[in-house]
C-alpha positions in Angstrom: 0.0 0.0 0.0 2.8 2.3 0.8 4.5 1.8 -2.6 1.3 2.8 -4.4 1.0 6.0 -2.4 4.6 6.9 -3.2 4.0 6.3 -6.9 0.9 8.5 -6.8 2.8 11.3 -5.1 5.6 11.1 -7.8 3.0 11.1 -10.6 1.3 14.2 -9.1 4.5 16.1 -8.7 5.5 15.3 -12.3 2.1 16.5 -13.5 2.4 19.8 -11.7 5.9 20.3 -13.1 4.7 19.6 -16.6 1.8 22.0 -16.2 4.2 24.6 -14.9 6.5 24.2 -17.9 3.6 24.3 -20.2 2.2 27.5 -18.6 5.7 29.1 -18.8 6.0 28.2 -22.4 2.6 29.7 -23.1 3.5 32.9 -21.2 6.8 33.2 -23.0 5.2 32.5 -26.3 2.7 35.3 -25.7 5.4 38.0 -26.2 5.8 39.5 -29.7 7.3 42.5 -31.4 5.0 45.5 -31.9 5.7 48.1 -34.5 5.4 51.9 -34.0 6.0 54.7 -36.3 7.9 57.9 -35.7 6.1 60.2 -33.3 3.9 57.6 -31.7 3.9 57.5 -27.9 4.0 54.1 -26.1 2.4 54.1 -22.7 3.5 51.3 -20.5 1.2 49.9 -17.8 4.1 49.4 -15.3 4.5 52.8 -13.6 8.2 52.0 -13.1 8.7 51.8 -16.9 8.9 55.3 -18.4 6.7 55.9 -21.4 8.5 56.3 -24.8 8.0 58.2 -28.0 9.3 56.6 -31.2 12.1 58.7 -32.6 12.9 56.6 -35.7 11.0 55.7 -38.8 10.0 52.4 -37.3 10.4 51.3 -33.6 10.1 47.7 -32.3 9.1 47.0 -28.7 8.7 43.6 -27.0 5.1 43.5 -25.9 3.1 41.0 -23.9 -0.3 42.5 -24.5 -2.2 45.7 -24.9 -4.5 46.8 -22.1 -7.3 48.5 -24.0 -9.2 49.6 -20.8 -6.2 51.6 -19.6 -4.7 52.3 -23.0 -1.3 50.9 -22.0 1.1 48.1 -22.9 2.5 45.3 -20.8 6.1 44.5 -21.6 6.9 41.1 -22.9 9.7 38.6 -22.2 12.7 39.3 -24.3 13.7 35.7 -24.5 10.5 35.0 -26.3 10.8 38.1 -28.5 14.3 37.2 -29.5 12.9 34.0 -31.0 10.5 35.9 -33.2 11.5 37.6 -36.4 11.6 41.4 -36.2 9.7 42.0 -39.4 6.6 43.7 -38.0 4.6 40.7 -38.9 2.5 41.0 -35.8 -0.2 43.6 -35.2 0.8 47.2 -35.2 0.9 49.3 -32.1 -1.9 51.4 -30.7 0.3 54.4 -30.0 -0.9 57.9 -30.7 1.1 60.8 -32.2 2.9 62.5 -29.3 1.7 66.1 -29.1 2.7 66.7 -25.5 6.0 68.5 -24.7 8.3 66.9 -22.2 8.1 67.8 -18.5 11.2 69.8 -17.8 12.5 70.0 -14.2 15.3 72.3 -13.2 16.8 71.2 -9.9 19.8 73.5 -10.2 20.4 76.5 -10.7 17.8 77.7 -8.3 15.6 80.7 -9.0 17.1 83.9 -7.4 20.0 82.0 -5.8 23.4 83.7 -5.3 26.4 81.6 -6.2 30.0 82.3 -5.1 31.5 80.3 -8.0 31.2 81.0 -11.7 31.1 77.2 -12.4 27.8 75.9 -11.1 26.2 72.5 -11.4 23.3 72.1 -13.9 20.9 69.4 -12.6 18.1 69.0 -15.2 15.5 66.2 -15.6 12.9 65.4 -18.3 10.2 62.7 -18.4 11.2 61.5 -21.9 14.2 61.5 -24.2 14.9 65.0 -25.3 17.5 67.4 -26.6 18.3 69.8 -23.7 19.8 73.2 -24.4 19.9 76.7 -23.0 20.3 80.3 -24.1 21.6 83.4 -22.2 18.8 85.9 -22.4 21.2 88.8 -21.5 24.2 88.0 -23.7 23.8 85.2 -26.3 21.7 87.2 -28.8 19.3 84.2 -29.2 21.9 81.5 -29.7 21.2 78.1 -28.2 23.8 75.9 -26.6 23.1 72.2 -26.6 23.7 70.4 -23.3 22.8 66.8 -24.3 21.0 64.9 -27.0 18.4 62.1 -26.6 18.8 62.3 -22.8 16.5 62.3 -19.8 18.9 64.1 -17.4 21.9 66.4 -17.4 24.3 66.8 -14.5 27.5 68.8 -15.2 29.1 72.0 -14.2 29.1 75.0 -16.5 30.5 78.5 -16.1 28.3 81.6 -16.3 28.9 85.4 -16.3 29.7 87.3 -13.2 26.7 89.2 -11.9 23.0 88.7 -12.8 22.1 85.8 -15.2 18.8 85.1 -16.9 18.8 81.7 -18.6 16.1 79.9 -20.6 16.4 76.1 -20.6 14.7 74.1 -23.4 13.8 70.4 -23.7 12.7 69.2 -27.1 11.4 65.6 -27.6 12.0 63.4 -30.6 8.9 64.7 -32.3 9.9 68.4 -31.8 7.6 69.3 -28.9 9.4 71.9 -26.9 9.1 73.0 -23.3 10.8 76.0 -21.7 11.8 77.2 -18.3 13.5 80.5 -17.3 15.8 80.7 -14.3 17.4 83.9 -12.9 20.3 83.8 -10.6 23.4 85.8 -9.6 27.1 84.9 -9.8 29.3 86.8 -7.2 32.6 85.0 -7.2 34.8 88.1 -6.6 35.1 89.3 -3.0 34.8 93.0 -2.1 37.9 95.2 -1.7 38.4 98.5 0.0 41.0 100.5 -1.9 41.2 103.8 0.0 40.1 105.5 3.2 40.4 109.0 4.6 41.6 110.4 6.9 44.7 108.2 6.6 46.6 109.8 9.5 46.8 112.8 11.8 43.4 114.2 12.8 39.7 113.5 12.3 36.9 116.1 12.6 34.0 113.7 11.8 34.3 113.5 8.0 35.2 110.1 6.6 35.5 108.8 3.1 36.0 105.3 1.6 36.6 103.9 -1.9 35.8 100.3 -2.7 35.4 97.8 -5.6 32.4 95.5 -5.6 29.8 94.8 -8.2 27.1 93.7 -5.7 27.6 95.6 -2.4 25.2 94.9 0.4 26.4 96.6 3.5 29.1 99.2 4.4 29.8 99.8 8.1 32.1 102.3 9.8 33.5 101.0 13.1 35.0 103.6 15.5 35.9 104.2 19.2 38.5 103.4 21.8 38.9 101.2 24.9 37.8 103.8 27.3 34.5 104.8 25.7 33.9 101.6 23.8 33.4 100.9 20.1 30.4 102.0 17.9 29.2 101.4 14.4 27.6 103.6 11.8 25.9 102.0 8.7 26.4 103.9 5.4 23.5 104.2 2.9 25.2 102.9 -0.2 22.5 104.1 -2.5 22.6 107.7 -1.2 26.1 108.2 0.4 28.1 106.4 -2.4 28.5 107.2 -6.1 29.7 104.6 -8.6 32.5 105.5 -11.0 34.6 103.3 -13.4 33.9 100.1 -11.4 34.5 101.7 -8.0 32.3 103.4 -5.4 33.2 106.6 -3.5 31.4 107.2 -0.3 31.3 110.0 2.3 29.9 110.2 5.8 29.9 112.4 8.8 30.0 111.4 12.5 29.5 113.6 15.5 32.8 112.9 17.4 32.3 115.7 20.0 32.5 113.2 22.9 36.0 112.1 21.6 37.4 115.6 21.1 41.1 115.8 21.9 41.2 112.0 22.3 42.4 109.2 20.0 40.1 106.7 18.3 40.5 103.6 16.1 38.4 103.4 13.0 37.9 101.0 10.1 35.4 100.2 7.4 33.8 96.8 6.8 32.2 95.9 3.4 30.1 92.9 2.6 28.4 91.7 -0.6 25.2 89.9 -1.4 27.1 86.5 -1.6 28.2 86.9 2.1 31.8 87.8 1.3 33.3 90.6 3.5 36.4 92.8 3.6 37.7 95.1 6.4 40.1 97.9 6.0 43.2 98.2 8.2 42.3 99.9 11.6 43.7 103.5 11.8 44.6 105.3 15.0 43.7 109.0 14.7 43.4 112.1 16.9 40.0 113.7 17.1 39.6 117.5 16.7 36.1 118.7 16.3 36.5 122.4 17.2 37.1 124.9 14.4 39.9 127.5 14.6 39.1 130.8 16.3 39.9 134.1 14.4 40.7 136.5 17.2 41.5 139.5 15.0 41.5 140.3 11.3 43.1 143.7 10.4 44.0 145.0 7.0 45.4 148.2 5.4 45.4 149.3 1.8 48.5 150.9 0.4 48.4 151.9 -3.2 47.6 148.6 -5.0 48.5 146.4 -2.0 46.4 144.8 0.7 48.3 144.2 3.9 46.6 141.6 6.2 47.2 140.8 9.9 45.3 137.8 11.2 45.5 136.3 14.7 44.3 132.8 15.3 43.9 130.4 18.2 44.3 126.8 17.0 46.5 124.1 18.5 46.5 122.0 15.2 46.9 124.9 12.8 47.2 124.0 9.1 46.8 127.1 6.9 45.2 130.4 6.1 44.0 130.9 2.5 42.2 133.7 0.5 40.0 133.8 -2.6 39.1 136.8 -4.8 35.5 136.1 -5.7 35.3 138.7 -8.5 38.3 137.4 -10.4 37.9 135.6 -13.7 38.8 132.3 -12.1 38.3 132.4 -8.3 40.5 129.9 -6.5 42.0 129.5 -3.1 45.6 130.8 -2.5 47.8 130.4 0.5 48.4 133.3 2.8 50.3 131.5 5.6 51.2 127.9 6.4 52.5 128.8 9.8 52.0 131.4 12.5 54.5 133.5 14.4 55.0 133.3 18.2 51.9 135.4 18.8 49.8 133.2 16.6 49.7 135.8 13.9 49.9 135.7 10.1 51.2 138.8 8.2 50.7 138.9 4.4 50.7 141.5 1.6 48.9 140.8 -1.7 48.7 142.8 -4.9 45.3 143.7 -6.3 44.2 145.5 -9.4 42.3 148.8 -9.1 38.6 148.3 -8.5 36.2 146.7 -6.1 37.1 143.3 -4.5 35.2 140.7 -2.5 37.6 138.4 -0.6 37.1 135.3 1.4 39.6 134.4 4.1 39.6 130.8 5.5 41.5 129.3 8.4 41.9 125.5 8.5 43.2 123.1 11.1 44.8 119.6 10.4 41.5 117.9 11.1 39.8 119.9 8.3 37.8 122.2 10.5 37.5 125.7 9.1 36.6 129.3 10.1 36.0 132.0 7.5 35.6 135.8 7.1 34.7 137.9 4.2 35.8 141.5 3.4 35.0 144.1 0.7 37.7 146.5 -0.3 38.2 149.2 -3.0 41.6 149.8 -4.5 
């Protein structure tokens, strides 16, 4: 009895194996080549298999069957298809002419991003094979640059112009359906640089100036102070306190330094750009003098065609006394005295033509503070 059961089990297993082989053969034999013409789009039922558009005159795809309800194809077994002649003897495909442009996804560059390097990564995706290209809307005059052909992605670095960039990317599928996307970004690879500051040495009255080079300045800060009083900052308005000229900016600002009068301070400028780069000038130690000179006396006497001047001044940091004839053809400042005598006086005689004269007299100290007088005389 036991032997009969064993034989029955063996026969059953053999039958199952044979049926399995038969089903496998039937499944494999169900695959065939389907023909599609150029421009037809083949939708696959498997969501993991990207749909395709025929880009040649005739395209052959290994197909198991066509799902009419969902208008999609199930892929066939290639081992079965390889045993069938590729002569389009089977039924033609059900693909429709592709009239939809590819879906273009720009992962990088990012809209309105600021990059610190001219060479940036282009990371571009499409949902079907396409020719991917770009044009520079600001500089290329309509010329297109191809990135790749019959591709679904592009990931390489390319160099772009310093400053603002406005780029149009294009993906064109095998039928010629185009899609476009515009991305604007900024390249700021050159760090800011401060080239000149004033005052450089000596005295400060509160007037400061700075010259810098930077295409995309964001913030300009003046730092000043000393260890006794502490350090302070003053932000300059680049739009209103600076003027661009030949690739540089010239800026002027005024600080009320009365609390530092007759004391020393350290000052320096700090400049930053929109990319986050920054530059600081060298700190300068300088003496503060906020008080203007005092003109104690201004006496003059006319002798023939000469004007004799006697001016007494009180100023510890005296620099010069100048005069200007306002009714002359070309009024300009001329030096009367660059030093004072022991009594802090300046004596000077100047020649004048006959007639009426209006004369400005200006006393300056080394910090740039001034005090002026005006006199009218007749020769």
